[in-house]
Each structure stands twice: as structure tokens, then as C-alpha cells.
N, C-alpha and C positions, 0 to 999 in steps of 0.2 A: 275681201273685208280687211285681211291683215295688212295688205298693201296700203289699202286706203289708209289706214290708221297708224300708217308709219312703222310697220313691223317689216319692212321688206328686207329680205335677205335673213331674216329672223330663224333660228335653229327649229326644227319641228319641234311642237309641243309634245313633251313627254308625259303619258298618264301616271298621276299618282295613284295609289292604292284607292282613296275617297273619291277620286275622279271615275275609277272604274266602277267602284260600287254604285256613285250616283248615276251614271249611263246604264248600267246593267238593269237599276230598277226601273227606269223608263222604258228600256226595252221590252222587258217582262211586261210591263203593264200595257205597252200596244199591243204585244203578240196575244195575251191571254185574256184581257178583259175587253169590256165593251168599250167604245171611244170617249164615252162620257167619263170614265174613269181617269182615261189619260187626261183631258181636259182639267178634270179637279186636282189630279196629281201636279199639274203644272202652277197651281194657284200660289203655292209658296214661292216659287221661282220668280212669277209675275210681280208678286209684291215686293221682292227684294230689288228688281229692276228699277220698279218705281221709286223706292226707297234711296237707292244709289243716285239715280238720275237727281233727285230733289236736294240729296243730303251733301254729295261730294262736291268741294270746291275744285272744280275742274277747268284748266285751260280751255279755251276755244278749239284747240287742235286735237281734244281728247274725245273718244268715241262717245263717253256719256254725255259730254256737253252737246254734241251734235243730235243725239237722241232725244235729249231733254228739248233742244230747240224745236226739232221737228215734230215732237209729239205734246208738248205740255198744252199749246192752246187750242188745237184744232177740234178735240174731240169734245172738250168743255163747251167750244163755239156751237158745236152741232147740237148738244144737249140742250143749251140755252135756246137756239133758234127754233128747235120744236117744243119748245116749253114742256121741256120734262124736268127743268128745274126752275125755280124762281129765285133771283138775287135781290136782295134789298138795295133800294137804290138804283140799280142798273136801267139804263134807257135803252130799248131796242130801236134803231132807227133803221128807215126803209127808204129805199130812191123814192125820190118824188114822182117819178113817171109809174111805178109799180105800186105804190102804196096802197091805193084801194083797188088793186086788181084780185080777182077771187082765183086767177088761173097760177098765179106766183105765190109760193108758199116755203115756210121752213127757211132752211139756208140759203135759198135762191132770192128770198124776198128781204134778208137781212144785209145792211150795207155797213152797219157800224154797231158796236157793243160800246157804249159809254158809260164810263163810270163803274167799273167792274170791280172795284177796290173790297166789295164785301165777298167776292167770290175766292176762296182760298186757292183754288187750280189756278186761275189766272195771276193773281195777285203775286204769286210765286215769282214772276217776271220780275216785278218792281224790287225785290230783295236780292237777285243775284248778285253775288259779289264781283262778278265780271262787269257787270253795269255800274255798280256802286263805285267802283273804284275810280271810275273816269268822272262819275256825277260829282263825287267829292271835291274834285279840282275846280268845279264851278260854284259849288254850293257852300262848301266848307262841310265839317263833320256831322252838323245837325241838318238832317234830310227829311224833307217831307214829300210824300206822294200825292200831287195835288190834282191831277188830271190824267184819267186812264181810259184806254180806247184799245179796242181789237177791229181793224178796219178790214172790211171784207168789200173791195172794190169788185163791182159786177161786170159783167159784160155790158157794154154799152146797149141799154133796152133797145129791141127793133131788129138788132142784128139776125136774130132768129124766129122773131114771133111777130112783131108788127111793123114790118117795113123798115125804111132807114132809121138808123139810130138818132137818138133825141141828144146825145152827148152830156146827159146828165151825170154820168159817172166820173167827170174832170171836177176838180177843186180848184176855186178861184186864186190867183195870187194873193197872199195874206200874211200878215203877222201874228204870230199868237199872242203876242201881249195885247192884242185888241180884245181879249177874252178874258183877261186877268187883273183882277182890282188889287194886286200886290205889287210890292217894289221892294229893292230895285231889280231892275231887269239883268244886271250882269250877275244874280245870285240865282237866276232860275234858267233851268236846261231842259230840254227834249232827248229822251232815248227813243229811236225808233228803229225797229228789228224786222226785218225782211222774213217772213213764215215761208217763203217760197222764192223762187228766183223773180226778179222784178227787173223789167227792161221797158223801153219807151213804147213797145206794144201793148203792154199790159197797164199802163199809166204809171210811170216810175215818178218820184219826186223829182221836180226842177226847182233850183234854187238861183237867186242873184247872189252871187258871191260879194261879199263887202257890204250887202245893205244892213247888215246888223250894226254898222256905224253910224246908221243915220237916226230919225227920230221915230216915233209911232206916227202912222199916217191915217187919214181918215178911210173908214171901211163902210161898205153897204153892199146890198146884193146887187150883184152885176146883172145886167140888162141882157140875159142869154134866152134865144129861141128855145124852147122846149122846157125851160123851168130851171129853177136851181133848188138844191137841197135845202132844209131849215137849217139855219143859222151858217149857211156857207156864204160867209161876208168875204168880198174881197178889197183889196187896195183900191181907193179911187183913182190914184194919180201915182204913176211909177213910170220912169223913163223905159219906153218900149225898146230901145236898142241896149239897154243894159246887157252886158254878156250873160249868159245862162249856162248852167251845168246841170244835165241830166244824169241823176244817181242810179245808176245801174247797179244793182246788187244781187249777191248770190243768197242763196237761203242762209239765214243765220247771221248775214253781214248785219251791223248796226251803226248808225249815224246820230251824232249827237250835234245839236244846233241851239243857236241863241234864239230867244223869243221875239226879236226884232228881225230877225232874219226874214226876208220876203221869200216866200216858197209857196208851191202847188202842186198839182199833179194833172196829168193829161188823162183823157179818156182812155178806157179799157177796150181796146180794138180785138181782143182775143175771144174766145169763147169759154174761157176759163175765168175762175175768180182768183183776185191778186190780195191775197192776206198779208197784215203786217201787224204787229203789235208794239203800242208804245205807251209810255209815261212820262209826264211832265212832273219835273221835281223843282223843289224851291227850299232854300235855306228856311229853318223854322225861325230864324231871326229876322225875316222879311216882314214887312207890315202892309196893313190894308190901307187903301186910299178911297176917297170920295170921288166917284166918276161922273157924278151929276154934272151938266154943263159942258162935258168934255166930249170928244169923238167917240167915247166908249157909251155914252147914255143909251145910244140906239140897242146894242148888244146887252147892256144890264136890263133894260126894260123887257126884252124878249125872253131872257134867263128868268127874271122874277115872275113872270107870267107862267111860265112852264112850272117852275119850282110851286107856285100855289096849286097847281093841278096835281103836280106828282106827290106833294107833301100834305095836301089838303088843308093848309094854314090861309089864314086870312090875309096875312101880308109877310113877306120874308125880304130881307135886303139881299143885294147883291153879294155884298161880302159873306154874308151867313150861308149862301148856297155852296160856297167854296170852303168856308170852315166845316161844314157838315161832312164834305166827302175827302177832306184833307186826311191822310194817316201818315204817322210817324215811322219810318223804316230805319233811321238809325240815328244814334245820339239822343238829345233831349228836345222836346218841344217847348220852346221857350218863348214864342210870340203867336205863331200863326195857330 
């Protein structure tokens, strides 16, 4: 462990009097008491590690930072998937091929947690100084967290249970700006962090470099055999021979990308899940636009229909759905 965290060649750690007393206390607890007392005795230490991981402004090379990225969201994801906790406004999404199955439940049935901004544990990701220092380069000092997701790309259904996979774990090539009724695009950015090793086998991100210099394209559901997940719109027309880059990432790696960048992901051909956490940020100086009569009208209608069911309102505007979930993370809320 010491070598992993850059202590290679360090001299042996010399125990101080306080350290010896601390260790002696736990040894005695282990030797003379029931196991439950040892577990209870560790609670203060457990709380200290959580506090350190959440509070310290540490660089990515630090042990606390690695611990934070590896553990921040997974346990909370499991709790939410098992319905042990209810988060206001959060949408639990399932893969289209298993959504109605009674044989798949819990974590294995959930492909995405969307709009986790009211969950303190997950939302800490959006406020990490290591993320915001890069976000500010795009948005300026007034930063809103507008769209939050924890993605749990499942093994392509059918690999183990239902015969040949249906390829529903893939995500069509798209531009994120298609979903956003606010501008300008150059003041919006996504931070996407791998929660475990991501590679081509488990469906890493694939991007079309330079496509962010173009304009917003028309999107709709692709005509894929096996079905497409709800709101997984794809670009109607893009050059199929455009060079592609597959973003293979280590656990904790983060990529930042422009909302006009055309990107997607392949199917998960492994037997495990591929988790990532992301947040779309925008400058609070951005402004809302009317998308009626534009290529975004189709997604606007879908979102409004879902919002009416979700919030129980008679009607809600596309812009209102974003204003409701946007949260200030730095600076002042000037417009959004």
C-alpha cells in the first residue's frame, strides 16, 4: 500500500506513544471482548475516514482521493436500487429488455440513476474541487449542476439468461445539447468519471473528435432490433467514416466534453456492470430558449410528459423541468 501511494523507499514508520496506546486499545478489545465490541470500537475510526475523504482537498494521486472515488457512489447506488432510501426527484431507469421482468431486481435491474441532486452522498461528486477547477475553465466562476447521472451499464441482456444478447446496453451516438433548452453551448460542459475500469469490452465511451465544432443535429430513436431505452435518442445523420476514439479509462479517470460532441457507447459484452458517474454543468449566466418548432421539440414533448407524471402537475414547460433540478455549486445564481 505504501508503494502504491508514492511512499516507495520511505523509512520505517516509528510508532509514537499515542500510536502505541491506540493500537494497544484495539488489541485488548480483540483479545478480551466479544467481536461485537471490537466492531463498535471501530466506529469512531470509520467516521473519521469518511470525514477525511469528504473534506480534504486532495490531489488525484493521494490515497484519500482514490478511496473517495472508489467508495463514494457504489454503496449509495445499492441502497437506492434496493429501495432502502427514497431520494426526492430521482428517476430510477431500467433497461428496456428487462424493465418488466420479475426475475431481475435490485442493482441488476437498474441501468441509471438520473437527477440525484437531492442525494447528499452522490451530489458530493458535483462539488469536488478536483472537478470544479476544470469545469470553471468552461463555465466561468458561477457554476450550476444541471444534469446528474450514475450510469450502471448492465451486461447485454441475454448473455446469461435469455439466449443471444439484444444489444440494448449500447447508447446511440448523440449530442447532449439535444436535451438542453439553455445556451450558449460553449458555457456547458460534462464531467464523466469512471467508477471502475472502462474498456471496449464493457462499453466504453466512443467520440467523434472535432464534432463539437459543428451544429446541433436532428435526433430521434434509432431503428434497432431488440429495442432502445427510453430517451436514448441518436443523431439522424453523421458521417459514418468520421474517425472515432474509444475512451478506455482507469477507475477514477475523468473526461470533460462539450455538449455538441457526438458520442455514444457500445454494448457491454462482459458479465459485470460498468459504472460511471457524471454531471453536466452550465454557467448560471446561461439563458433558456424556446425549442418549439426546432429539432429539440421531440425530446421536449417526452420530458414534459414524464414531468407531468413525476410531479403530478397539470402542465410543465421544458424549461421548468431544468430549473427545478438545477443546483448552484459555486458562485452566484444569476440567471438559471
